[in-house]
N, C-alpha and C positions, 0 to 999 in steps of 0.2 A: 731813860732806862725804866721798864714796866716793874712791875711789882713781883713777878714770878722770875724776872733775869736782873738779878740784884751783882751780878758777877761773879758770884761764888762758883759757879759751874766752870766759868774760865780760870779762874783760879785755880781750881781743881787739877784742872787738865794739864794746865803747866807745871805743876807741881808735883803730878803725878809719875811715876816710873814704871816701865813695863816689867811683867813679871819675870822671873827666871827663865834662861833661855831652856830650851826641852833638845837634848842630845838627839843629832840627825842618826833617824833611822829608830827612835824608840816609837814612831809613831807606826810604822813597819813592824818592829816587834811586837807590839800592842793588837794591831790588827791581827797579826797569824795566830798571836794565842788566843784572843778572844774567838777569832774564826774556828781554832782548831777543838775549844771548849763548847763552843756551839755544836760542831758536829758530833763530839762526843755524847752530849744531852740528847740529841734527835738519834744518836745510832742507839742509844741503852733507851729510848721509847720504843722505837721500832721494832726491838729486839723482844721486848716486853709485850708489845702488842702481837706479833707473830705467834709467840707462846702460847696465845689466849685462844688463836684459832682452832676450829676443830676439824677433823678430815674433810668435810664436805667442802669448807670454805678454801681450804689449803687447795684441794684439788679446783678450784674454781680457778685459782691463780697458777695451776700448773707448779705447785711444789711440794716435793712429798713430805711425807713426816719425819722422817730421820732427817734428811736437809734443812728443815724449820727448827728441830730438835738442836741439831747441830750449832746453827746461827744463832739461836737464840740463846746459848751457853756459854758462847765468846763474851769475853771482857768488851766493855766498851771501848777503848783504846785499842782493840785489834779491828782489823779492817776486813 
């Protein structure tokens, strides 16, 4: 037995117990929730950016000022 492996790791491996079991579906719930929150952040950011555009830039992307104003006023949770 070398000085780096004195058997301690083997003993720890034997006596350790696995962590608590995670309920089935929790990962799915977490993924959906995280995805929703990230979508809200992106939606809020893009609406703030849209509100900053001047009429020339809006014309370049083919969006009317009234449409841009209406979209930028929507709350982040509305699609």
